[in-house]
N, C-alpha and C positions, 0 to 999 in steps of 0.2 A: 114622317120621314125617318129614315133609319138613324139610330144613334151613331155618333162619331166613333170611329175605330180608335181604340186606345193607343197611346204612343208606344207602349211596350210591344204591341204586335207589329210595329214597323221596324223594330231593331234588326230583324233578320234580313231586311232589304236595304240596310245601310251600306255605305262604301266598304265596311269591314266584312261583308258577307263572303264566305269562302266558297268558291265554285266546286261543283261536284267533280269527283275524280274522273279521269278520261275513261277508265274501264267501266265505271257506272254509267257514264254518258253513253258509251257504246251499247251497253245492255238496254238502257232506256230507249235508245233509238230503234233497236231491233223490236222491242215491245211495241213501240209506236207503229212500226210497219205492220206488225201482226194485228194490231187493233184497227188499222185502216186509216190512220192519219199520220202526217209528218209535221213536226213543229220546229220552227227556227227561233232561237232565243238570243237576245243580246241586251246589254245594259246601255242606256243612253242618258245623257244629261241635257235637259231642255234649256233653251234660252228663255228669258223673260223680257217683255217690253218694259222700258223704263217708266215706272209709275210716278205720277205727279202728285205726291202727297196724299194724306188721308188713308183710310182703311183700304186694303187691297181687295175690294170686292168687285167681281165681275159677274153681274146677275145674268147677263145674256150677251152673246156676241154673234156677229154675222159679217161675212165678206160681201163686198159689192159684186155684181155679176161679172165684172172684168177681173176681179181679184186685186185691183189696185188699192182698195181701201178696206180697212177693218173697222167696224163700229162696235164699241163696247159700252154697255149700259152700266152706270155706276150711281146707284141710288137715284138722285134727282137731276142727273145730267148724263149726256152721252158724249163719249170721246170718239173722234174720227181720226184714225191713224192711216198714214200712207205706208204701204207695205214694202216699198223698194227705195231707200232703206226705211226701216220702221221709225217714224217720227210723227208726233201728234200734230195734226193740222188745225183742228178746231175742237172746242168744247161747247156743246149746245145745252144751255140751261132749259130744262123741260118743266120746271115748276116745283112745287113743294112735295108732290106725290112721287113715290118711288117708281122708277121705270122697271117694269117686270118682264117686258118682251120687246124685241125690235126686229125689223126686217127691212131690207133694201127693196126699192122699187126695181124697175127694169133698167135703171142706170144709177150711177153713183151720186147723182144730184138729188135723189128723192129717198127719204128714209121715213119709215112708219114706226111709231113707238106706242106701246100700250102701258098703262099705269095702274097703280093699285086702286085708284078711284073709278076705274072702268072706262077711262077716256082714251080714245084713239087720236093720235096727232100725226099729221103729215108735215114733214120738214123739208125745207130747201137747205141742203148741206153746204152749198156754196156760200150763202150769207148767214145761215143759222136762223132764218126767220121761219115761223110756223105758217104753213099754207092753209091748213084746215084742221078743225077740231070736231070730233064726233063723240057724242055721248053714247057709247057702244054697249056697255054692260052695267048691271047693278051689282057692283063688287069688283074685285081685282080681275084683271085680264091675265090669263095664264099663258096664252100663246097667240102669236099672230104670224101669218104667212102671206106674202104677196104672190100672186099667180105669175107664171113664167113669162106671160106677155105683158105684165104690168097693169092689166085692166081691172083686176079684182083684189080685194083684201079679205082673207078669212081670219076671223077672231073668235077665240073661245075664252070663257070666263068661269069664275066660281059660281055664277048664277045658273050654271048648267046649260047655257045656251051657246050654240055655234051660229055665227052670223056671217053672211056673205055680202060684201059691200062693193059698190062701184068706186074705183079708186079716184076717178077724176071728178065725179059729181058728189061723192060722199053720201049717196043714197043707199038705202037698204035694198038689196036684191032678193034675199031669202034669209029665213032664220029657221033653226032646227033645235028642238029641245032634247037633250041627251037623256034626261031623267031627273029624279030627285037626288042629285048628287053634283058636286063640283066637278067640272072638267079640268083635269090636271095637265093633260097633254093633248096636243093636236098636231097633225101633219097633213100636208096637201100634196096630191100627186102632181107630177110634172106636167101631165096633159090636162090638168085642171078639172078632171072628171070627178075624182073622189077626194073627200076629206075624211080623216079618221080621228075620232075623239076617244079618249080614255078617261073614265070617271074615277073618282076617289074610291068607289066601292068595288073596283076591279072590272067593271063592264067596259067593253069596247064596241063602238058602232061605226059603220061605214056609211057615208052619206053620198048619194048621187047628186052632184051639184047641177048637172044638166037637167035632170028630171025633177030636181028640188024635192027629194023624198029619201027616206031611209032605204038603203040598199041591202044591208046585212047587219046582224048582231053577232059578233064573234065570241066564241067560247074556247076554253082550253087552258087558261091560266087560273091557278088557284092562288088567291091572295091578291094584295094590292098591286097594281101596275106601276112600275117605277120609271118607265120610259118607252117611247115608240119611235120608229123611223121608217119612212117609205123609201123604197129603192128607186133608182133612176129609171127602171122599167115601168114605173107607176102602178105596178101590180103586186110587188113583193113587199110585205109588211113584216118588220121585225119588232118584237116587244119582249120585255123582261119584267120579272117580279123580284121578290127577295130571294136571291140565289145566284147561281153561276151559269144558268141556261138561258139561251136566246131562242124564242119560239118564232116560227115563220108561218105566215099565211099567204095564200094566193087569192087576190081579190077579183080574179077574172070571172069567176062563176058564183052566182048568188048562193047556191046550195052549199058552198064550201064554208062552213062555219068553224070547223075545227082546224088546228094547225096542220100543215102539210109536212112539217119536219121541225127539227130542233138542232141547234148547234151547241154541243158540249164544249164550252170555251176553254176549259182547263184553268180558269182563273183560280187564284188562291183565296179570294174573298168575294163578297157579293159585288155584282156589277153596279156601277154608279151611273154610266151613260153609254149610249150607243149612237152611231151615226154612219150613214152610207156615204161613200165618195160619190159626188154628183155625176160622174161620168162612167167609171169602170165597174161600179158595183161592189168594190171592196167594203166590207163591214167592219167598222172599228168598235171595240168595246173597251171600256176602262173600268177598273175596279178600285176599291178603297185601299189597296196595298201597293199602289204605284205600279201596277202592271197593266199593260195594254195588250190586246190580242187583235191582230188584223187578219181577217178571214178572206180567202179568195172569193171572187164572184161566184154565186151559186145560180145555176140555171133553174128553170121551173122543174125539170126532171131531177136535178141534183139535190133539191131540198129534201127529198125523201131519204137520202143517204148522206146527210150533211156531215156526219162524222168523218167522211172521206175527204173533206176539204182541207187544203193545206193551211197551216197556221204560221203566222209570224208573231212571235211574242217579244215584248219589250218591257224592261223594268226602268221606270223613270227615277233615276238615282237622285235622292235628296230633293224631290220635287214638291210633294204636296204637304208633307208633315201630316197633321191630322185635319186637314181642311177638306170641305166638301167640294165636289166637282159640280159646276152649274150647267155647263154646256160644252159642246165640241163643234168645230167647223173646219172644213177643208177649204183651202184657197183653190178656186177653180183654175187659176193661171199656172201655178207652179207646184201644186200638191203639198204645200206646207200645211201643217196641222196647228190649229189654235185650240187650246183648252182653257176655258174659263173656270176659275176657282173662287171660293169664298174665303179669301185670306192670303193667297199667293198671287193674286192678280191673274194675268194671262200668260200661259206657258206656250212657247213656240217650238215646234220640232220640224227639222228639215230632213230627218233620217229616212224618210219613206220614198224619196224620189226614184231610187233604183227599182223599187217594187212596182212603180207605175209605168214602166216600159211595157205596156200592155197592148194587146190588139184592140182595134176599134170596137166600140160597143154599139150594136145596132138595135134600135127600137122600132117597132111597127105600131103606129097609133091606130090606124083604121084601114080596112080593106073593103071598098065599096060600102062605106059608112057602117061597117060591122067591125067588132073586135075579133081577134083571132080565136078560134074555138079552143076549148079545153081538151087536154089529153091527146092532142095531135089529130082530132077528127077533121076531115076535110071541110073547108069553108064552102058554103053553097053560093054559087054565082048565077044570078038570073039576068043574063045578057052577055054579049060577047066581050065587053070591055071590062078589064080589071083595073081598078084605080087604087093606088096604094099611097099612103102618107106615113112618114116616119122621120127618123133622124139617125145620123151617124156621128158618134163622138170624134173629137180631134179631126175635124174635116180638113184643117190646114195641112195635115200630114198624110192625106190620102194619095196613094199612087194611082189607084183605080177603084171604082165601085160600079157594080152592075147588077141587073136583075136577070136571072136565067129561068126561063119557062121550058120545062121538059114534058112532052106529051108523046108517049111511045118512043120512037127513034128521032122525032123532030125536036129541035131546040130553037128557042128565040132568046137572043141576048140583047138587053136594052141598057145602055149606059145610064148611070145615076150621076147627076151633077148637083150635089147639095149646096145650099147657100152657105155663107160664112158661119152661120149659127149651127150648121149641120142638118137643118130640116130639108126635106125633099118631098115632092109629089111626082108621081109618074102614072102613065096609063099604057096598057098593052092589051091587044086583042087576043083572045084564046079560043080554042076549038071546043066543040061539044065533048063532054065526058070529063075524065079526071086528068088533072095536070099537077106536076110538082113544081112549086115556085121556090126559088132560092135567091136571097139577097147576099151579095158577096162584097166585102171591103178588104182591099189590099193596102198595106202600109208602105211608106217610102223606105222604112227600115226592113230590109229583106230578111232579117233574122226573126221577125215576128210572124207568127202564123196568120193566115187569112181568117177573117171573122165571117160567120154564117148566120143566117136566119132563114129557116126552111119551114114551109107549110104546104099542105095540099089544098087544091081547089077543085070543086066539082061543078062544071057548068051545065045548067039545064036550059031548055028552050025558053 
């Protein structure tokens, strides 16, 4: 792990820091336009949740699916905080071993913890009692993730193993060996197909959980990997090493081993943590000099020219001191950001809400049991019926959503009625030959542009 940044290097970001002159700001803005990106910068002071004694260590944190609760691991216990307003509801004593990773189930009543002794524990957060204990790993657990439907648990450990568990039975479904190295980071795709593991030696592997086998070994980063995050589209992977660059991979196609693009974040110091917003795809990065950069969502095509992405930069005034950042998490309900630190507890920021007045985010999971093809190639359809499953974020704010099939001069418009969760399935008959298929989502806020997801289909006999 990287050495702590010395206190002297933080002085220029203290409250006495003198802003750049207006003329120089104007010059820098013009240079930014010429270089292909625009950056917005401001200084904010975060709030902190009131800490209940002891050292202010937050080893891991996670929001419940509804955003109503925040769980924070603190050595040998976990604190459950209600978020509106922030007040501690319960402290769950987990035993003598340090809690190294936590993850909520599909509701706020179920919480999974991983500890230094390699044990997974499932807790009822309402009464604080343990439901199940699983001897999962030979050594510390580095990461755990619960699947979006709550039926599976993915755990990774220093023994180099990734394990896939049945949440309700506690039985092992599958296990995967990363190699002769500790797994330092792991993330799980929203559609539960992929898990990505990052080893201490800088290797990254993608596992197909449906086929229970290795899908791909990724290359492109030189040096140890310091963090990874999978985007809400379940296919865009962000990772970083010792430096200021975030590398991006597309997991859709097995032959894509190298990064498809990179984000030059303009951080002043090395990146300490990254995380995707669970709905709109904004990518947050935090460095060791109290600076955060929030990058706009990047489509599959935009990753090749990621330098054109708009940036929102923030300086966290008097926030971290020289403390390490352990984790970041977005509240899915109100876009509040929580940052866990080893020394300052949990920092809370509300300053991003205006940035998240965004169009709906459309995901397509499968079309006729196939994934969308790479590089815009048409999807082959063997039969007249086209079946599509996916989701639309912020379904409660939809004005209208529909699927449009265009074949020559003919058009078919099919309404989409997503569930409260945003998930939808639909079927439409298409003619022989090539068709253009477009998913459209319109927001109740007329100022927001419509969202699109477009792909081609070629129907054979």
